[in-house]
N, CA, C and O atoms as a MOPAC input file, in Angstrom:
PM7 MOZYME 1SCF
protein

 N    -69.01100 1   -37.77700 1    96.93900 1
 C    -69.34800 1   -36.94400 1    98.06800 1
 C    -70.86600 1   -36.82900 1    98.19800 1
 O    -71.40900 1   -36.88300 1    99.30100 1
 N    -71.54500 1   -36.67200 1    97.06000 1
 C    -72.99300 1   -36.54200 1    97.09900 1
 C    -73.64200 1   -37.80900 1    97.67000 1
 O    -74.58300 1   -37.73800 1    98.46100 1
 N    -73.12000 1   -38.96300 1    97.25500 1
 C    -73.65500 1   -40.24000 1    97.74200 1
 C    -73.46800 1   -40.35100 1    99.25800 1
 O    -74.36100 1   -40.82400 1    99.96000 1
 N    -72.31700 1   -39.91800 1    99.75900 1
 C    -72.05100 1   -39.94400 1   101.19400 1
 C    -73.04600 1   -39.06800 1   101.95300 1
 O    -73.56000 1   -39.46900 1   102.99700 1
 N    -73.31300 1   -37.88700 1   101.43500 1
 C    -74.26000 1   -36.97500 1   102.08200 1
 C    -75.66000 1   -37.56800 1   102.08700 1
 O    -76.36000 1   -37.49400 1   103.09600 1
 N    -76.07600 1   -38.15700 1   100.96700 1
 C    -77.41100 1   -38.77100 1   100.89300 1
 C    -77.52100 1   -39.94200 1   101.85700 1
 O    -78.54200 1   -40.09700 1   102.52700 1
 N    -76.48200 1   -40.76900 1   101.93700 1
 C    -76.50400 1   -41.90600 1   102.85000 1
 C    -76.55000 1   -41.44500 1   104.30300 1
 O    -77.28200 1   -42.01800 1   105.11100 1
 N    -75.77800 1   -40.42000 1   104.64200 1
 C    -75.78700 1   -39.88900 1   106.00500 1
 C    -77.15800 1   -39.29900 1   106.34600 1
 O    -77.67100 1   -39.50500 1   107.44600 1
 N    -77.74300 1   -38.57100 1   105.40300 1
 C    -79.06800 1   -38.00200 1   105.61000 1
 C    -80.10000 1   -39.10100 1   105.84600 1
 O    -80.89100 1   -39.02800 1   106.78700 1
 N    -80.08800 1   -40.11500 1   104.99100 1
 C    -81.03500 1   -41.21300 1   105.13600 1
 C    -80.85700 1   -41.94200 1   106.46400 1
 O    -81.84000 1   -42.30100 1   107.11300 1
 N    -79.61200 1   -42.16100 1   106.86900 1
 C    -79.35000 1   -42.86600 1   108.11600 1
 C    -79.92700 1   -42.10400 1   109.30700 1
 O    -80.43100 1   -42.71300 1   110.25100 1
 N    -79.85400 1   -40.78500 1   109.26300 1
 C    -80.34100 1   -39.98000 1   110.37600 1
 C    -81.83500 1   -39.68100 1   110.30400 1
 O    -82.51700 1   -39.70600 1   111.32900 1
 N    -82.35300 1   -39.39800 1   109.11000 1
 C    -83.69900 1   -38.84200 1   108.99900 1
 C    -84.71500 1   -39.72600 1   108.29600 1
 O    -85.88900 1   -39.36100 1   108.24000 1
 N    -84.31700 1   -40.86300 1   107.76200 1
 C    -85.25200 1   -41.75500 1   107.09200 1
 C    -85.50700 1   -42.94300 1   108.01600 1
 O    -84.62400 1   -43.77800 1   108.21000 1
 N    -86.70200 1   -43.02200 1   108.58300 1
 C    -86.98400 1   -44.06000 1   109.57100 1
 C    -87.04400 1   -45.45900 1   108.95900 1
 O    -87.12100 1   -46.44300 1   109.69400 1
 N    -87.01000 1   -45.56600 1   107.63800 1
 C    -86.94400 1   -46.88000 1   106.99400 1
 C    -85.50100 1   -47.35000 1   106.82700 1
 O    -85.26600 1   -48.51500 1   106.50800 1
 N    -84.52500 1   -46.44900 1   107.04200 1
 C    -83.11100 1   -46.77500 1   106.87800 1
 C    -82.39100 1   -46.76600 1   108.22800 1
 O    -81.52300 1   -47.60400 1   108.46900 1
 N    -82.74000 1   -45.83800 1   109.09600 1
 C    -82.05600 1   -45.68800 1   110.38000 1
 C    -82.36500 1   -46.87800 1   111.29500 1
 O    -83.24900 1   -47.68000 1   110.99300 1
 N    -81.63800 1   -46.99200 1   112.41100 1
 C    -81.94000 1   -48.05800 1   113.36800 1
 C    -83.36900 1   -47.98800 1   113.93100 1
 O    -83.85400 1   -48.96000 1   114.51100 1
 N    -84.02700 1   -46.86300 1   113.76300 1
 C    -85.41500 1   -46.76100 1   114.21700 1
 C    -86.34600 1   -47.67200 1   113.42300 1
 O    -87.47900 1   -47.90500 1   113.84300 1
 N    -85.89000 1   -48.19100 1   112.28700 1
 C    -86.71900 1   -49.08600 1   111.46600 1
 C    -87.11000 1   -50.34300 1   112.23100 1
 O    -88.06500 1   -51.02300 1   111.85500 1
 N    -86.37900 1   -50.66200 1   113.30700 1
 C    -86.66400 1   -51.85700 1   114.09200 1
 C    -87.85000 1   -51.66800 1   115.03400 1
 O    -88.35300 1   -52.64300 1   115.59200 1
 N    -88.30200 1   -50.43600 1   115.22000 1
 C    -89.48900 1   -50.18100 1   116.04500 1
 C    -90.70100 1   -50.53700 1   115.19000 1
 O    -90.90600 1   -49.93100 1   114.13800 1
 N    -91.50700 1   -51.50700 1   115.62000 1
 C    -92.56900 1   -52.00600 1   114.75000 1
 C    -93.70100 1   -51.00700 1   114.48200 1
 O    -94.29600 1   -51.03600 1   113.40500 1
 N    -94.00200 1   -50.14100 1   115.42300 1
 C    -95.11400 1   -49.20100 1   115.24600 1
 C    -94.60500 1   -47.91900 1   114.59900 1
 O    -93.74500 1   -47.23500 1   115.15500 1
 N    -95.13900 1   -47.59600 1   113.42500 1
 C    -94.65300 1   -46.42500 1   112.68300 1
 C    -94.95700 1   -45.11800 1   113.41300 1
 O    -94.19700 1   -44.15700 1   113.29300 1
 N    -96.05000 1   -45.06800 1   114.16200 1
 C    -96.36800 1   -43.86700 1   114.93800 1
 C    -95.34600 1   -43.62100 1   116.03500 1
 O    -94.90800 1   -42.49000 1   116.24700 1
 N    -94.97100 1   -44.68100 1   116.72900 1
 C    -93.94500 1   -44.56500 1   117.76800 1
 C    -92.60800 1   -44.20400 1   117.14900 1
 O    -91.86300 1   -43.38900 1   117.69400 1
 N    -92.30300 1   -44.81000 1   116.00900 1
 C    -91.05400 1   -44.52300 1   115.29000 1
 C    -90.99400 1   -43.03800 1   114.93200 1
 O    -89.96500 1   -42.38900 1   115.12000 1
 N    -92.09400 1   -42.50900 1   114.41900 1
 C    -92.14000 1   -41.09700 1   114.04400 1
 C    -91.98900 1   -40.20600 1   115.27900 1
 O    -91.28200 1   -39.19900 1   115.23800 1
 N    -92.65500 1   -40.57800 1   116.37900 1
 C    -92.57500 1   -39.77600 1   117.59800 1
 C    -91.13700 1   -39.73400 1   118.11700 1
 O    -90.65300 1   -38.67500 1   118.51600 1
 N    -90.45300 1   -40.88100 1   118.11200 1
 C    -89.07400 1   -40.92800 1   118.58100 1
 C    -88.18800 1   -40.04900 1   117.69600 1
 O    -87.33700 1   -39.32000 1   118.20500 1
 N    -88.38100 1   -40.11300 1   116.38300 1
 C    -87.60300 1   -39.27900 1   115.46000 1
 C    -87.88400 1   -37.79300 1   115.71600 1
 O    -86.96100 1   -36.97800 1   115.68500 1
 N    -89.13200 1   -37.43900 1   115.96600 1
 C    -89.47200 1   -36.04400 1   116.27100 1
 C    -88.82000 1   -35.58200 1   117.56900 1
 O    -88.29100 1   -34.47200 1   117.63900 1
 N    -88.85600 1   -36.42800 1   118.59500 1
 C    -88.24200 1   -36.06400 1   119.87100 1
 C    -86.73600 1   -35.86700 1   119.72900 1
 O    -86.16700 1   -34.94800 1   120.31700 1
 N    -86.09100 1   -36.73700 1   118.94300 1
 C    -84.65700 1   -36.55500 1   118.69800 1
 C    -84.39800 1   -35.25100 1   117.94400 1
 O    -83.43200 1   -34.54800 1   118.24000 1
 N    -85.24600 1   -34.92700 1   116.98100 1
 C    -85.10400 1   -33.67400 1   116.24100 1
 C    -85.25500 1   -32.45900 1   117.14300 1
 O    -84.46900 1   -31.51500 1   117.06500 1
 N    -86.26900 1   -32.48900 1   117.99800 1
 C    -86.46400 1   -31.37400 1   118.93500 1
 C    -85.28000 1   -31.26400 1   119.89000 1
 O    -84.82400 1   -30.16000 1   120.19000 1
 N    -84.78100 1   -32.40400 1   120.36900 1
 C    -83.64900 1   -32.39000 1   121.28200 1
 C    -82.43800 1   -31.72600 1   120.61500 1
 O    -81.76900 1   -30.89500 1   121.23000 1
 N    -82.15400 1   -32.09300 1   119.34600 1
 C    -81.01300 1   -31.51200 1   118.65000 1
 C    -81.21900 1   -30.02600 1   118.36400 1
 O    -80.26700 1   -29.25100 1   118.45600 1
 N    -82.41800 1   -29.61900 1   118.02600 1
 C    -82.68600 1   -28.19700 1   117.77900 1
 C    -82.44900 1   -27.37200 1   119.04200 1
 O    -81.82800 1   -26.31000 1   118.98800 1
 N    -82.93900 1   -27.85800 1   120.16600 1
 C    -82.74700 1   -27.16100 1   121.44200 1
 C    -81.26900 1   -27.14400 1   121.81800 1
 O    -80.74800 1   -26.12600 1   122.27400 1
 N    -80.59900 1   -28.27600 1   121.62300 1
 C    -79.18900 1   -28.38500 1   121.97100 1
 C    -78.33800 1   -27.40400 1   121.18000 1
 O    -77.50500 1   -26.70300 1   121.75500 1
 N    -78.53900 1   -27.34700 1   119.85400 1
 C    -77.75000 1   -26.42800 1   119.04600 1
 C    -78.07500 1   -24.97300 1   119.35800 1
 O    -77.17800 1   -24.13000 1   119.35500 1
 N    -79.33000 1   -24.66700 1   119.62500 1
 C    -79.65100 1   -23.27400 1   119.95500 1
 C    -79.00700 1   -22.86900 1   121.27600 1
 O    -78.55200 1   -21.73500 1   121.42100 1
 N    -78.96400 1   -23.78000 1   122.23200 1
 C    -78.29000 1   -23.47700 1   123.50000 1
 C    -76.77700 1   -23.34200 1   123.29900 1
 O    -76.14700 1   -22.44200 1   123.85500 1
 N    -76.20500 1   -24.23900 1   122.50400 1
 C    -74.75100 1   -24.21800 1   122.31000 1
 C    -74.29700 1   -23.00800 1   121.50400 1
 O    -73.31300 1   -22.36300 1   121.86900 1
 N    -74.97500 1   -22.69200 1   120.43800 1
 C    -74.56900 1   -21.56900 1   119.58100 1
 C    -74.77100 1   -20.23600 1   120.29200 1
 O    -73.94800 1   -19.33200 1   120.15500 1
 N    -75.83700 1   -20.11000 1   121.03400 1
 C    -76.12500 1   -18.85200 1   121.71400 1
 C    -75.29500 1   -18.62400 1   122.95700 1
 O    -75.36600 1   -17.55500 1   123.56200 1
 N    -74.51400 1   -19.60500 1   123.34500 1
 C    -73.81900 1   -19.48100 1   124.62500 1
 C    -72.29400 1   -19.43100 1   124.51400 1
 O    -71.60600 1   -19.68600 1   125.50300 1
 N    -71.75200 1   -19.11100 1   123.34300 1
 C    -70.30600 1   -19.07800 1   123.19600 1
 C    -69.66500 1   -17.78300 1   123.69000 1
 O    -68.46000 1   -17.60500 1   123.51500 1
 N    -70.41300 1   -16.89200 1   124.28800 1
 C    -69.84900 1   -15.62500 1   124.73700 1
 C    -69.20000 1   -15.71500 1   126.11000 1
 O    -68.27300 1   -14.96000 1   126.40200 1
 N    -69.66000 1   -16.60500 1   126.94000 1
 C    -69.10400 1   -16.75600 1   128.28500 1
 C    -68.65300 1   -18.19600 1   128.49500 1
 O    -69.30600 1   -19.12900 1   128.02800 1
 N    -67.54900 1   -18.37400 1   129.19200 1
 C    -67.00800 1   -19.70800 1   129.40200 1
 C    -67.98300 1   -20.64800 1   130.11400 1
 O    -68.19200 1   -21.76100 1   129.63200 1
 N    -68.59000 1   -20.25200 1   131.24400 1
 C    -69.51600 1   -21.18900 1   131.89800 1
 C    -70.68800 1   -21.58000 1   130.98400 1
 O    -71.10600 1   -22.73700 1   130.96300 1
 N    -71.19900 1   -20.62400 1   130.24800 1
 C    -72.29700 1   -20.93200 1   129.33500 1
 C    -71.82100 1   -21.84300 1   128.20500 1
 O    -72.55800 1   -22.72100 1   127.75500 1
 N    -70.58600 1   -21.63200 1   127.75000 1
 C    -70.01900 1   -22.47500 1   126.71000 1
 C    -69.85600 1   -23.91000 1   127.21300 1
 O    -70.14200 1   -24.86800 1   126.49500 1
 N    -69.39800 1   -24.03900 1   128.43900 1
 C    -69.25500 1   -25.37900 1   129.02300 1
 C    -70.61400 1   -26.07200 1   129.12500 1
 O    -70.73500 1   -27.26600 1   128.85200 1
 N    -71.61500 1   -25.32100 1   129.51500 1
 C    -72.96400 1   -25.88300 1   129.59200 1
 C    -73.46300 1   -26.29300 1   128.20700 1
 O    -74.07200 1   -27.35200 1   128.05200 1
 N    -73.20600 1   -25.46000 1   127.21000 1
 C    -73.59700 1   -25.78600 1   125.84100 1
 C    -72.93000 1   -27.06100 1   125.34900 1
 O    -73.56900 1   -27.89400 1   124.70500 1
 N    -71.65500 1   -27.21300 1   125.65000 1
 C    -70.94500 1   -28.42500 1   125.24600 1
 C    -71.49200 1   -29.64600 1   125.98500 1
 O    -71.59100 1   -30.73100 1   125.41300 1
 N    -71.84200 1   -29.46600 1   127.23900 1
 C    -72.42900 1   -30.57900 1   127.99100 1
 C    -73.74300 1   -31.01900 1   127.34500 1
 O    -74.02300 1   -32.21400 1   127.25500 1
 N    -74.55000 1   -30.04900 1   126.89500 1
 C    -75.79200 1   -30.38400 1   126.19500 1
 C    -75.50500 1   -31.11900 1   124.88500 1
 O    -76.18000 1   -32.09500 1   124.55600 1
 N    -74.50500 1   -30.65000 1   124.14000 1
 C    -74.14600 1   -31.31000 1   122.87600 1
 C    -73.70500 1   -32.75500 1   123.10200 1
 O    -74.14400 1   -33.66300 1   122.39500 1
 N    -72.84500 1   -32.95900 1   124.08100 1
 C    -72.36100 1   -34.30900 1   124.37400 1
 C    -73.51600 1   -35.18800 1   124.85800 1
 O    -73.61900 1   -36.35300 1   124.47600 1
 N    -74.37300 1   -34.62900 1   125.69200 1
 C    -75.53700 1   -35.38000 1   126.15800 1
 C    -76.46800 1   -35.75100 1   125.01700 1
 O    -77.01400 1   -36.85400 1   124.99200 1
 N    -76.65500 1   -34.83500 1   124.07200 1
 C    -77.52200 1   -35.11000 1   122.92900 1
 C    -76.95600 1   -36.23900 1   122.06900 1
 O    -77.70600 1   -37.08500 1   121.58300 1
 N    -75.63700 1   -36.25300 1   121.88300 1
 C    -75.00100 1   -37.33900 1   121.13000 1
 C    -75.21300 1   -38.66600 1   121.85800 1
 O    -75.55700 1   -39.66900 1   121.23500 1
 N    -75.01000 1   -38.67100 1   123.16800 1
 C    -75.16800 1   -39.89700 1   123.94900 1
 C    -76.60400 1   -40.41300 1   123.88700 1
 O    -76.82200 1   -41.61600 1   123.74600 1
 N    -77.58200 1   -39.51600 1   123.98900 1
 C    -78.98400 1   -39.92800 1   123.93100 1
 C    -79.33100 1   -40.47500 1   122.55100 1
 O    -80.06000 1   -41.46100 1   122.44100 1
 N    -78.81600 1   -39.84300 1   121.49800 1
 C    -79.08700 1   -40.31500 1   120.14000 1
 C    -78.48200 1   -41.70200 1   119.92000 1
 O    -79.14800 1   -42.58800 1   119.38400 1
 N    -77.24100 1   -41.89500 1   120.32400 1
 C    -76.59500 1   -43.20300 1   120.16500 1
 C    -77.34300 1   -44.26600 1   120.97100 1
 O    -77.56700 1   -45.37200 1   120.47900 1
 N    -77.72600 1   -43.93800 1   122.19500 1
 C    -78.45400 1   -44.89900 1   123.02500 1
 C    -79.80400 1   -45.24900 1   122.41300 1
 O    -80.21100 1   -46.41100 1   122.43600 1
 N    -80.50300 1   -44.25400 1   121.86700 1
 C    -81.80100 1   -44.49800 1   121.23800 1
 C    -81.65700 1   -45.38500 1   120.01500 1
 O    -82.41500 1   -46.34100 1   119.85400 1
 N    -80.69500 1   -45.08600 1   119.15000 1
 C    -80.47800 1   -45.89100 1   117.94800 1
 C    -80.04500 1   -47.31400 1   118.30600 1
 O    -80.48300 1   -48.27400 1   117.67100 1
 N    -79.18800 1   -47.45300 1   119.31800 1
 C    -78.74100 1   -48.77900 1   119.73300 1
 C    -79.90300 1   -49.58900 1   120.29000 1
 O    -80.04900 1   -50.76800 1   119.96800 1
 N    -80.72700 1   -48.96700 1   121.12200 1
 C    -81.88400 1   -49.65300 1   121.68000 1
 C    -82.87000 1   -50.03100 1   120.58900 1
 O    -83.43700 1   -51.12300 1   120.62100 1
 N    -83.08300 1   -49.14100 1   119.62000 1
 C    -83.99300 1   -49.44600 1   118.51400 1
 C    -83.49600 1   -50.63800 1   117.70400 1
 O    -84.29900 1   -51.40100 1   117.16700 1
 N    -82.18400 1   -50.80200 1   117.61200 1
 C    -81.61100 1   -51.91800 1   116.86800 1
 C    -81.68800 1   -53.22100 1   117.65800 1
 O    -82.08400 1   -54.25500 1   117.11900 1
 N    -81.31300 1   -53.17100 1   118.92600 1
 C    -81.20000 1   -54.39800 1   119.71900 1
 C    -82.48900 1   -54.79600 1   120.42500 1
 O    -82.76200 1   -55.98800 1   120.56800 1
 N    -83.28900 1   -53.83100 1   120.87100 1
 C    -84.50800 1   -54.12200 1   121.63000 1
 C    -85.65000 1   -53.21500 1   121.19300 1
 O    -86.09800 1   -52.38600 1   121.98500 1
 N    -86.13300 1   -53.34000 1   119.96900 1
 C    -87.16400 1   -52.42800 1   119.47600 1
 C    -88.46700 1   -52.49400 1   120.26100 1
 O    -89.25000 1   -51.54500 1   120.22200 1
 N    -88.71800 1   -53.57600 1   120.96300 1
 C    -89.96000 1   -53.71500 1   121.73700 1
 C    -90.02800 1   -52.71700 1   122.89300 1
 O    -91.11000 1   -52.47800 1   123.42900 1
 N    -88.90800 1   -52.13600 1   123.28200 1
 C    -88.88900 1   -51.13600 1   124.35000 1
 C    -89.79200 1   -49.96700 1   123.98900 1
 O    -90.38300 1   -49.34700 1   124.87400 1
 N    -89.90600 1   -49.65800 1   122.70200 1
 C    -90.66500 1   -48.50100 1   122.25600 1
 C    -92.15000 1   -48.80100 1   122.05600 1
 O    -92.91900 1   -47.90200 1   121.71500 1
 N    -92.55700 1   -50.03800 1   122.26000 1
 C    -93.95200 1   -50.42700 1   122.06800 1
 C    -94.65500 1   -50.34600 1   123.40900 1
 O    -94.31100 1   -51.07200 1   124.34200 1
 N    -95.63700 1   -49.46500 1   123.50600 1
 C    -96.35700 1   -49.30100 1   124.75700 1
 C    -97.71200 1   -49.98300 1   124.74600 1
 O    -98.22800 1   -50.35100 1   125.80100 1
 N    -98.28900 1   -50.15400 1   123.57600 1
 C    -99.58700 1   -50.80300 1   123.47900 1
 C   -100.73900 1   -49.92000 1   123.90600 1
 O   -101.83000 1   -50.42600 1   124.16900 1
 N   -100.53300 1   -48.63100 1   123.98300 1
 C   -101.59100 1   -47.71800 1   124.40500 1
 C   -102.57600 1   -47.48100 1   123.26200 1
 O   -102.43800 1   -46.51900 1   122.50700 1
 N   -103.56100 1   -48.35500 1   123.14200 1
 C   -104.58600 1   -48.19100 1   122.12200 1
 C   -104.12800 1   -48.53100 1   120.73100 1
 O   -104.77100 1   -48.14000 1   119.75700 1
 N   -103.04200 1   -49.24500 1   120.61300 1
 C   -102.52400 1   -49.58900 1   119.29500 1
 C   -102.63400 1   -51.08600 1   119.08500 1
 O   -102.59500 1   -51.87100 1   120.03300 1
 N   -102.77100 1   -51.46500 1   117.81900 1
 C   -102.81500 1   -52.88600 1   117.48000 1
 C   -101.44700 1   -53.50900 1   117.70400 1
 O   -100.43100 1   -52.81900 1   117.61500 1
 N   -101.40900 1   -54.79100 1   117.99100 1
 C   -100.14400 1   -55.47500 1   118.22500 1
 C    -99.27500 1   -55.48900 1   116.98700 1
 O    -99.77100 1   -55.64900 1   115.87200 1
 N    -97.97200 1   -55.32100 1   117.18200 1
 C    -97.01700 1   -55.38500 1   116.07600 1
 C    -97.06400 1   -54.19600 1   115.15100 1
 O    -96.49700 1   -54.24300 1   114.06000 1
 N    -97.72800 1   -53.12600 1   115.55900 1
 C    -97.77100 1   -51.93500 1   114.73500 1
 C    -98.75300 1   -52.02300 1   113.57500 1
 O    -98.79300 1   -51.13000 1   112.72800 1
 N    -99.54100 1   -53.08500 1   113.52700 1
 C   -100.49900 1   -53.23700 1   112.44400 1
 C   -101.81800 1   -52.56700 1   112.81600 1
 O   -102.27000 1   -52.65400 1   113.95700 1
 N   -102.40800 1   -51.92000 1   111.87200 1
 C   -103.67600 1   -51.24500 1   112.11600 1
 C   -104.80600 1   -52.11600 1   111.59700 1
 O   -104.68800 1   -52.76800 1   110.55900 1
 N   -105.90300 1   -52.11300 1   112.34200 1
 C   -107.04800 1   -52.94300 1   111.95400 1
 C   -107.86100 1   -52.28300 1   110.88400 1
 O   -108.86300 1   -52.84200 1   110.43700 1

């Protein structure tokens, strides 16, 4: 069980293990991981705080489902097309620093 928890943690939060490892620039990789973290924090706070009323609960669930979809899409894109995350804004090519 402990090994399963460690593997799940690494897959989600370790950018050297997760599909984000395919993004060549480590700064972009870190930014994407931070944005996903912020998205999940906001999503859970909206969902947990809104279970008192049905419409709010439905909205919270919509946020949760949307967050899952965005995370899966981000990880899939990082695996199949990591160049999507490379903008070249003042960065060396291939994520290498001079």
